N, C-alpha and C positions, 0 to 999 in steps of 0.2 A: 543545920539539920536539928530538929527538935527531938522529942521523945515519941515520935509517931511509931506505933507498933507496925511491924510488917504483917501484911495480910497474906495468908497462904491460900491459893486457889486449889480447890480439890476437884479433881475430875469426877464427873457424874457416872462415868463408865471407865473400864480399863483403857489406858492410853496405848497407842501403838508407838513404835520407834519413830516413825515419820512425824507423828503429832508432837512427840517430845522434841524432835529436832526443829520443827516449826516454832515451837515455843521458845527454845533456846535462841533461835535466830532473831526473834522480835522482842525478847524480854528486856526490860530496862533493869539496870543495876538495882538489886534489892527485891525485885519481883520473886515470888516463891510459888512453886508448883508442887503439889503432892502428886507424885507419879505412881505410887503404889501404896496400898495399905494391906498389911499382912505380915508374913515372915518370909522375906524374899528368898533366902537360901533354901528354905523348906518348900516354898511354893513352886520353885522351879525344879525340884528334885523329882525325877520320873517315878521312883519307886513308891512315893507317897500318894500318888493319884489325887492330889488336891485340885488339879486343873486338868482339862482335856489337853491332849497333846498339842494342838494348835495354839491354845491359850498359853500353855507353859512355854512353848518355843518363842512366842511373841514377847512374853514377859522376860525371858532370858535375854532376848535382843535389846529390850528396853533397859534392863539393868546394866547390860554391857555398854550401851550407848551413854547412859547417865555417867558411868565410871569414866568413859572416854572423854565426855564433856568436862568432867572435873580435871582430868589429866591435862586437857588443853587450856585450862584456866578460865573456862567459860562459866562454870557454876561451882558452888560449894555444895556438897552433899551432906544432908543432915538426917538423922533418924530421931523420931520422937516416940517414946513408948505411949501407946494408947490403951494398953491392957496387957494381961498375961500373954506372953508369946505373940504379941501383935504390935506392929510399929507403923508409923506414918513415915514414908520415905519421901524426902523433900529435896528438891533442887532449888537453890537460891542463886539467882543470876548475879554474876560478877560484872564489873565494867569490862567491856570488850578490850582485849589486849591491843595496845597501840601499834605494835609491830604487825598485827594481823590485818594486812591490807586485803588478804584473800577472804572471800565470803565463807560462810559455813558450808555452803554447797561445794565449794572448791576443796575445803578440808575433807569433806566426806568422800569426794571422788578420789582425792589423793590417797586416803586410807584404803579405799576399796582396791585401788591399783597395786598397793604394796603387798 
């Protein structure tokens, strides 16, 4: 491996939880996806009215799913400051766990049943 910089794909519109999962399932190790730009904890806080209810709820699901994917060893989560109180939230794909014979779909179904 040389000194090739990683390229981060930035979504042209807000991503859904399902789109994020699809990316995780097909991402090669080292692939990077910017899944949100803003200040996530404030953007999902209902009292601030930064987003409409539906958008805020979807963003909260997306943030939770990104954290879940990190806990499963599927991605690293990175924040890059892009301005005052503004961050790029990036998921970097990790090599798929060797012990994970189950697909991402199976892991998601297992979690939902729990």
